[in-house]
N, C-alpha and C positions, 0 to 999 in steps of 0.2 A: 868356743867359735868354732873351730876347723872343722867340725863335721857338720855346722850348717852349711855349708857350700858342698859338700858331698850329700847333704838328704837328698836332694831334688832328681839326685840321679842312682839315687835306691829305688825309687818307688818304681811299683810296676804300670807297664805302659798298656795301655788296649790293645788286645791281640783281636786281630780280623785275619780269617784267611782267606777272605777276598777284599783287597780295600781299595779294589776300582770300584766298589757298587756304585750306582748313577747316585745323584744327590740332585733333585728337579728344583732346590734354589738354589745350587750353586752358582756362583760368578760366571764360571764358563763352557754356560749352559752352552748358546750355540757353537762352540769349537764343540763341546761332545755329541750333539746331534748331527755334527757333519761326517761321520765316518760310518755311515752306514749303507749295505750293499741295498735294500732297499728297506722302504718306509711305507707303512699302510696303517688304517684303522680296519678291528676287526674284532671278533668274537671268538672268543675259543670255545668249540665245540665239542673237541673228544681229544683223549690223549691216549698212547697205548705208551708203553713202559719195553724196555730192549735191553739190554744188560744193564751198563751205566749210562742210558739215556733215554730222554722220553720225547715222545714225538705228540703236538699237540699240531689239531687239525683249525684251520682258521676259516671262517664266514669272513668275506672280506668286504667291507661298505665304502671306505677309498683309499686312493693310492697317492701318495706323495713321491713317492721314486724310485722304480725299478720296472721288472714286467712279472707283476702280480697280476693273477687271475682272480676271481671271485672268490674260488677256496685254495687256499693253500699250506701248508706244510712247516713247521718250524720246530728243529731240534734243541734240545741244550741234556747237560751234565743233568745224572738226578742229586748229584752230588754237590751242597752248596760252598764247600770247603773247596772243588773244582770253579768256583762262579758261575753255578745250575741255575738257573731263574725257572720256576714253575708260574704254571697260568693256573687260575680260578675256571673250570667248564661253566660256561656263561657270561661271562665277563668281558665287558669291551677293553680292548688297550691299544693303543697307540705305540706300535711295533716296529724298534732297527734291527735291524739282521744284519748280520755278516754270511760271506760264502766260509768260513773259516769251519773245519770238524764240524761238516753236517751229517756226517754218516748217512748218508741218501739223501736225506731232507732237502730242497730246493736251499733249503734258509736255516741256520742258526741264532741260537740269543744267549745271550750269558748275561750276569747280573752288571758288568761294564759297559753293556747298552744303556742308549737315552730310556728304554721299556718301560712304559710307566702306565697306570689306565689313562683310558683316553679324555677324563674331567678333565686330566692335570693342564689347565691351560697357558701355564710360563712354557711347558713342555711343547705343546702344538704351536705356539706362538713361535716358538725357535725352529720347529720344522720349517713352518709355514716361510721365515724370512731366509731358511736355507732354501728350501726346498721350491719353493712359492706355492700356489695353492692347488690343495689335491683334485684328483680326476675319481670317474668311476673307475671299476678296475678292468682292466683288459678285455673284453669278452671273447676276444681270440685266444688268448694262453689258456694252454689244456690244463685243467683243475686237479690239483696229486690230491689223492686220499691220502689219509693215516696206511688202509691195508697196501696202499698202491707202493709203500720205501717198502723196495728189496724185491718188487716184484720183477723188475728186468733180467735179474739175478736166478730168479726159481721158474724164469719162462727159459734162458739160456739152458738151463740144467735138465729142461724136460724135454725142449728139443733134442737134447744132446743125445737123449735118452732113447728117445723115438728114431732118431738117427741111426746109434746104435743097435736097435733091432731090426730094422728095416735093412740094414747091410749084414746080419747077421743072419736073418731070411732071404737073401741074395745071395748070399755064399753057400746057403746050404742047398738050393735049389739049384747053383748051376756042380755044388757035388755032386747030389744025385745025379743028374743026368750024365 
């Protein structure tokens, strides 16, 4: 009789590396979708991995929130234990982003966001409730490609190298004179 009270305490629980995973049928759906830096519907068109981060380029169809152009890039951890979230190329998603740990991309996403397939009507209804009807992507926003991530840093290194070569040539010419 004394052991029956302790028995429920000894049963193992379900382990989950990322316990905040989005539940599209959860009771707090409106609250979950309201914490995004940008919200858009788009199709994943390409993927690039670098270190522990994957970068996905999206062709954007409509925007609920944020300054999102016709194409954009979203980053995520490659590890599901770090709440990483992958995308299938060619599939359309309703994406809820953050600006936290973007690793050079304009946006990031993890399994804690409300991101789901675009045909999830319940999540879409919640997005419309929070953000209003979606609009077309902003044509004035420069598209960011997967290959553009990190490009400003490389351009800076290249320009710095050119500047060093020019300075060395000028010093050499002056030294010869």
